[in-house]
N, C-alpha and C positions, 0 to 999 in steps of 0.2 A: 504494500500500500504506500502510495506517495502522499505522505502527510503534508508535504509542502503545498500540495494542490488544494487542500481543504481550508476552508475559513476557520477562524478561531473557534475552538470548542466552547469557549465561554460565550461567544456570540450565538452559537447554535443552541446552547442550553437556554440562554435568555430568550431567544425567539420562540423556541418550542414551548416554554413555560407561558409566555405572553399569549401565544396562539391558543394554547389549551385553556387558559383561564379567561381569555378575552379581556385581559386587563394587565396593564404594565405594573400597576401597584401590587396586584396579587402575585404576579411573577416575582417582583422584588422581594415580597415577604417570604415566598417559598425559597428563594435562593439567598436570602439574607444579605441583600445588597440594596442600594438606593433605587428609587424610581428613575432618577436620571441615568444611572448606570445601565439599566435595562434599555432605556430609550437609545442611549449611545451605542450599545451593542447591536441593536436592531438596525440603526442607521448604517453602522459599519458593514453589517451583513448585506444590506441592500446595495451598498456601494460596491462591494466585492462581486456580488452576483448580477449587478446591473439590472435589478428587478425590484419593483415595489412589492413588499411582502405583507405589510399591515396598513390599514387605514382606520381613521376614527369612525366609531360606530356608537352613537349615543354617548354614554359616559365611559365607554370602554374602547376596545379595538376589535377589528375583525380582519381575517386574512383575505388577501387577494386570491385570485385563482391559482397563481404560482405559489403563493405562500401557503395555501391550503394543502397542496400536494407535498411541499417540503415539510410542513409540520407533521403530516401523517407518517412520512418516511422517518423523520427524526424520532417521533414517538415510538415507532416500532423498533428502531435501532437502539434507543436508550432502554427500552424494555428488555431487549435481548442482553444488553450489557448488565442491567440490574439482575436479571435472572442468573447470568454467569457468576456474578459476584456473590449473590445469595447462596448459590450451590456450593461455591468454594468455602464460604463462611460456615455453612452447615457441616461440610465435610471436616473442616478444621475443628469444629466443636465436638465431633465424635472421635477424633484421633486421640491417642494417649498423650498426656502432658509429658514432655521430655525435660528432665531435670538433671543437670550435671552437678555432682558434689564430690568433695574429696572422700576417699575411702574411710578415713578416720571419722569424719563428721557423719558419714552415712551409718557406720557401724555403731558409733558410741553416742550419737545424739539423735539422728533422724529416725532410725529404725525402731528404737525403743518407744518412740512417740507416735509413729505413723499410723498405728491402729485406730487412734481416735479420728484421724482424717478419713480413713476408709469407712468407718462407721457413719460419719456424718455426710460423706460425699461418695456413696457407693457407685454413682454414675460417672465419676471422674477417674479414668484409668491413668496410672502413672508408669512411666519408664524412668527409673532411677539409675543413672549412669555414674558409678563411682570411678573416678580417675583423677590423678594428680596433674594430668596434662591440661594446659590452657586450651580453652575452646572459644571459637568464634560463634556467638549465639546465632547469628544470621546464616553464616556459611554452613555451620554444622547442624543447623535445624534444631537448636535447643530453645525451649521456651524461657528458661531461666537457669541460673547457676548459683551455687553457694560457695564462696571462696573466702579465705583468710587474708586480711590485709588492712590497709588504711582507708579503703573506700574511695580512693581518688583514682577512678578509672574513667578516662575521658570518653564522652559519647555514650555513657551507660547510666541507667538509673540504679542507684545503690542504696539499700536500706539496711541499717545495722540490726543484726539479729542478737549477737552476744558480744559483750564487752571483752576487750583484750587483756584479761588477767591470766597470767600463767600460774600453775601450781606445780611445785616440786613434790613428787610422790615416790613412794616405794612400797613394796609388799611387806606385810607384817613379818613374814619369815626372814626377810633380809635384815630388818631392823632388830628382830628378836626383842629383847627387853631394853634396848638402848633408848635412853632419854634423848629426844631430839626436839629442838625448837627453832633451828635455823640451818643454813647451808653448812656452816663450819662443823656442825655435829655429824654431817655425813660426808665430809671431805675425804675420808680414808676409805669409803666404800666405792665399789665400781659404779660407773655412770654409763648410761646409754643415751645416745642422742641421734636424731634423724639428720640426714645430710642437710636438708633445708633449714633445720632448726639451728644449725651452726651460725646462721645469720643473726640469731638473737643471742649470740655469745656475750655481747656487752651487757645484756640484761642480767645474766647470771653473775658476771664479774663485777658489775656495779653493786650487786647485793653482797659482795664480799668474798666470792670464791674464784680463785685463779684456776681456770680449767687446764692450763699447762701443767699444773701440779696434781691433776686428778687423772685416775685411770678411766679413760673414756673409750667406749666402743661405739663406732658410728654404723648405723644401719640405714638402708635405703628409704624405708617408708615409716611413717608414724605408726602404722598398724603393727609392724614388726617390733618397733620400740615398745609399744604398749603391751604386746604379748610377752616380750621378754621381761618387762617390768612386773607384770602380773605373775610371771613364773619365778620371781624373786632373784633375777639375774643382775639387777642394778637399779640405781636411782635415775629418774628421768624427769623432764620438764614438758608440760603439755598445756595447751589452752584449757582453762577451767571447764568449759562446756564439755570437753571430751572425757574428763575423768571424774567429774563431780558425782556421777552415778556410782562409780566404783568406790569412791571415798565414802559415799553415803551408806553403801552396803558392807563396808569394812574390808573389801578385798584389796584396797590400797589405803595407805595412810598419807595424809597431807603433811608435809614437813614445813612448808611455808608458802606464802603468796609472793608473786612477783608482778606487781601492776605494770602494765605497758600502755602508755597513753596513745589513743587514736587507733589502736589495733583491735581487730575482732573479726567475727564471721559476718559476711554481708550477703544479702539476697540481691542478685544482680539480674536486671532485665533490660531489654531494649527500650528506648524511649517510645512513647506513643500509646495508642489505645491498647487495652489488655482484653483478652477473651474472658468469658465468664469462668472458664476452667482456671485460667491464670489467677483471676481475682479470688476465686475460692481457695486455691492453695496458698496464695500470698497472705490472705487474711488469716488462714489457719496457722501457718508457720510463724508469722509475726506474733500471734497470740500465744502460741506454744513457747516461744522464746522469752516472752515477758511473764509467763506464769511461774 
């Protein structure tokens, strides 16, 4: 299709609405523009087509013979476009909601809570993709993602789920009956850290522990670090939201807190209107994070 040969789509919409309503004012209200804008569009269209399309009729307007034929064709064409858009929107509403999350967040925060979402929204199907890889929401066809960081991701809508407080934890078996109240009390024990967590090394060292003097084993993922910690193989540091359940049930002991400003887990979406499925999940996950 040679779009350059077509008049302005805005002008075509304005004329079709005016012809259908028999009124420039009614067309302006429908398209949320001014009466003058509709009149200007119609004049431009008549100039391009070198044909009169509308004429005054009482307190409104009526189509000329040429205008009547064009209005009918435009109405049919816009109806086909509207049908195609509606079909795609209905299809989108029935497809699973694709959510990208980190494996640790999925296993330790999302999955223990997701049952309440399924109960309240049984019609919304979820595809939960646990991966540490960065995703492009538009290119990779994800409806949203949950990632750890400072929330400063350009061109995306970011809403804070959990604040960035780190907890230093260990299994009761590793600590045995040792009295602990801070990092220095566990400096002689083995430590386990994730490769990416080494970026937060200054957080630990600012709290008084020099990691160069500590026996540290580095593992590739936080899932491995947490599993090793639960097995009593070392002390580790995690975002609070990932270990508070284990601390609460006694499988881990919190040694101390390490607050980190402006860091946390964020719910990330593309800007613009959200589907009803997106709105339902966003409302639920934000409520679950604040409860």
